C-alpha positions in Angstrom: 2.4 -15.6 -12.0 -1.3 -14.7 -10.5 -1.8 -11.4 -8.4 -4.2 -9.9 -6.2 -3.8 -6.4 -6.2 -6.4 -3.7 -4.3 -7.0 -0.7 -4.6 -6.4 -1.1 -8.5 -9.0 1.5 -10.5 -6.5 4.3 -10.2 -2.9 5.2 -8.3 -0.6 3.2 -7.9 -2.6 0.0 -7.6 -3.6 0.9 -11.5 0.0 0.6 -12.2 0.9 -2.1 -10.9 -1.8 -3.8 -12.4 -0.5 -2.1 -16.0 3.1 -3.3 -14.9 2.2 -7.7 -14.6 0.6 -7.3 -17.3 2.6 -8.0 -19.5 3.9 -11.7 -20.1 0.6 -13.3 -20.0 0.1 -13.4 -15.9 -3.7 -13.5 -14.0 -4.9 -10.1 -12.4 -7.5 -10.3 -10.2 -8.2 -6.3 -9.2 -10.2 -5.1 -6.3 -12.0 -1.9 -6.4 -15.0 0.0 -5.1 -15.1 2.2 -8.3 -16.1 0.0 -10.7 -16.3 1.9 -13.4 -12.2 3.1 -13.3 -11.8 -0.8 -12.1 -13.4 -1.5 -15.6 -11.5 0.3 -17.6 -8.3 -0.7 -16.0 -9.2 -4.5 -16.9 -9.6 -3.2 -19.9 -6.3 -1.9 -20.2 -5.0 -4.9 -18.6 -6.4 -7.0 -21.4 -4.8 -5.1 -24.1 -1.4 -5.7 -23.2 -2.0 -10.0 -22.7 -3.4 -10.7 -19.2 -6.2 -13.0 -17.9 -8.5 -10.9 -15.8 -11.3 -11.2 -12.6 -12.6 -7.9 -11.0 -14.2 -7.9 -7.6 -15.7 -4.5 -6.3 -15.2 -4.8 -2.7 -14.5 -2.6 0.2 -11.1 -3.8 2.5 -12.3 -2.5 5.3 -15.5 -4.8 5.3 -14.5 -8.6 6.1 -17.4 -10.4 4.8 -17.1 -8.4 1.0 -13.2 -9.4 1.2 -13.7 -12.9 2.4 -16.5 -13.8 -0.1 -14.6 -12.0 -3.2 -11.5 -13.9 -1.8 -13.3 -17.2 -1.8 -14.0 -15.7 -5.5 -10.8 -15.5 -6.8 -9.0 -18.6 -4.9 -12.5 -20.4 -7.3 -12.0 -18.2 -10.6 -8.0 -17.8 -10.4 -6.6 -19.9 -8.7 -3.8 -19.8 -5.3 -2.3 -16.9 -6.2 1.5 -15.7 -6.3 1.4 -12.3 -5.3 -1.3 -10.7 -3.5 -0.7 -6.7 -2.7 -3.0 -5.1 -0.5 -2.7 -1.7 -2.3 -5.4 0.4 -0.9 -5.4 3.4 1.7 -6.7 6.6 2.5 -4.8 9.8 3.7 -7.0 12.1 6.2 -5.3 15.0 7.5 -5.8 15.0 11.3 -8.9 17.1 12.3 -8.7 21.1 13.4 -10.5 19.5 17.3 -9.8 16.3 18.2 -13.8 16.0 19.6 -14.1 12.4 18.9 -12.7 9.9 16.5 -14.6 9.1 13.3 -11.9 10.0 11.2 -8.9 8.2 13.2 -11.8 4.8 13.1 -12.2 5.3 9.7 -8.3 5.9 8.3 -7.3 2.8 10.5 -10.2 0.5 9.6 -9.2 1.6 5.9 -5.6 1.5 6.1 -4.7 -1.2 8.6 -7.8 -4.0 9.0 -7.7 -3.0 5.5 -4.5 -5.0 4.9 -5.7 -7.8 7.5 -9.0 -8.2 5.5 -6.9 -8.5 2.2 -4.1 -11.3 3.0 -7.2 -13.3 5.5 -8.4 -15.9 2.6 -5.4 -16.3 0.9 -2.3 -16.8 4.0 -3.9 -20.7 4.9 -3.8 -21.3 1.4 -0.4 -20.3 0.4 1.1 -22.3 3.4 -0.7 -25.0 2.4 1.1 -24.5 -0.9 4.7 -23.7 0.5 5.3 -20.5 -1.9 3.5 -17.4 -1.9 4.2 -12.9 -1.9 2.2 -11.1 0.2 2.8 -7.4 0.1 1.5 -4.1 2.4 1.8 -0.7 0.5 3.2 1.1 4.1 4.5 4.9 3.7 7.5 6.7 5.1 4.9 8.6 7.7 5.0 5.5 9.6 8.3 6.1 10.9 7.9 9.7 12.3 5.1 11.6 12.6 4.0 15.8 11.0 2.2 18.1 12.7 -1.0 17.3 10.6 -0.6 13.4 9.9 -0.7 11.1 13.5 -3.5 9.4 12.6 -2.6 8.7 9.1 0.8 7.5 10.7 -0.7 5.4 13.2 -2.7 3.3 10.5 0.8 2.9 8.5 2.8 2.2 11.8 0.5 -0.7 12.6 0.7 -2.3 9.2 4.6 -2.3 9.8 4.4 -3.9 12.7 1.7 -6.6 12.0 3.8 -7.3 8.7 6.6 -7.6 10.6 5.1 -10.6 12.4 3.1 -12.2 9.5 7.1 -12.2 7.9 7.9 -14.3 10.7 5.1 -16.4 11.5 5.1 -17.4 7.4 9.3 -17.6 7.5 9.3 -21.5 8.5 6.3 -22.3 5.0 8.2 -20.2 2.6 5.6 -17.6 2.1 7.7 -14.3 1.5 6.7 -10.9 3.2 6.9 -7.4 1.3 6.2 -4.3 3.1 6.7 -1.4 1.1 7.3 2.6 2.6 6.1 4.6 -0.4 7.2 8.5 0.4 5.8 10.9 -2.4 4.1 9.3 -5.1 2.2 11.5 -7.8 -1.5 10.2 -7.5 -4.3 11.8 -5.8 -3.5 11.5 -2.5 -0.6 13.7 -2.6 -2.4 15.7 -5.4 -4.2 18.8 -3.0 -0.7 18.8 -0.4 0.7 22.4 -0.7 4.5 21.6 0.1 7.1 20.4 -1.6 7.3 16.6 -2.0 11.4 15.7 -2.7 11.9 13.1 -5.0 8.1 12.7 -5.7 7.6 10.0 -8.4 4.9 8.9 -10.9 2.4 6.2 -9.6 4.2 4.0 -12.7 8.1 4.5 -11.2 7.0 3.7 -8.1 5.6 0.1 -9.1 8.4 -1.0 -10.9 10.0 -0.5 -7.8 7.8 -2.3 -6.0 7.5 -5.3 -7.9 11.0 -5.6 -7.8 11.1 -5.8 -4.4 8.5 -8.5 -4.6 11.0 -10.6 -7.1 13.9 -9.8 -4.9 11.9 -11.1 -1.6 12.8 -7.9 0.1 11.2 -8.0 3.9 11.0 -3.9 3.5 12.0 -1.2 1.6 11.5 2.8 1.8 11.5 5.2 -1.5 12.7 6.6 -3.4 15.9 7.0 -1.9 15.6 11.0 -1.3 13.0 9.8 1.0 15.3 6.9 2.8 17.6 9.3 3.3 15.6 12.1 5.3 13.5 10.1 6.7 16.5 7.5 8.3 17.9 10.9 9.2 14.8 11.2 10.8 14.7 8.0 12.9 18.3 8.9 14.0 17.5 11.6 15.7 16.0 12.0 19.6 12.9 13.2 20.4 13.6 17.1 21.5 15.5 17.5 18.4 13.1 16.1 15.9 10.9 18.6 17.0 13.1 21.5 16.0 13.7 19.8 12.8 10.4 19.7 11.9 8.2 22.6 13.2 11.3 24.4 12.4 10.4 23.3 7.9 7.1 23.4 8.8 7.2 27.5 9.3 9.9 27.2 6.9 9.7 23.8 4.4 8.9 25.5 0.3 6.1 25.3 -1.0 5.1 22.8 -4.2 5.4 24.6 -7.5 3.6 22.2 -9.5 
């Protein structure tokens, strides 16, 4: 297979590259951190993968188009494109200005659009392909400090849902993978206990299985799925009470 992964230099992106490195697959790795990207590329090659690396910022549409065109030329039309690149920013203490909201929306949402854009038509022409966006459980209910992050991931969920419906007649599948807590740099500074936290490799395995099974939407791990499904079923007034109480009494992390 030919697989494209953004945010491939660390975390879940790196783990996805390593997951697909076996079996002689071709992997196109994209990120901004070139030295880290080269290390992942070397590890993938050691597992038998054919690799190409590309340095680009997912929020830069022109740069992503150039990178995508290079991928199509170097490797061909991909079987799977995984839009994994993303950032987490806490809501600012002051709501004066919108710099943080703009940045996170550009990376987490527009970055997904830019990642998929150049591959949709080639996949439709071949009547096959799979697009996967890494979202978050935060897309379903916000917490006091996650408003802008939750909004960016909710945008991903809705856009990929529409894309899935649009591409279904062309045999192009779309998976939206809502991740719970994964042990990466993004969660390293979170002070609270994170139920069911996974390693990046465990998360990559779950995502890859969802792609193989052509799942439209997944939420993982099961602890997060259980908790956030309950949150989604709560009326607003009750959810507010639960979250504010949890913010006050939820235990701190021990590791």
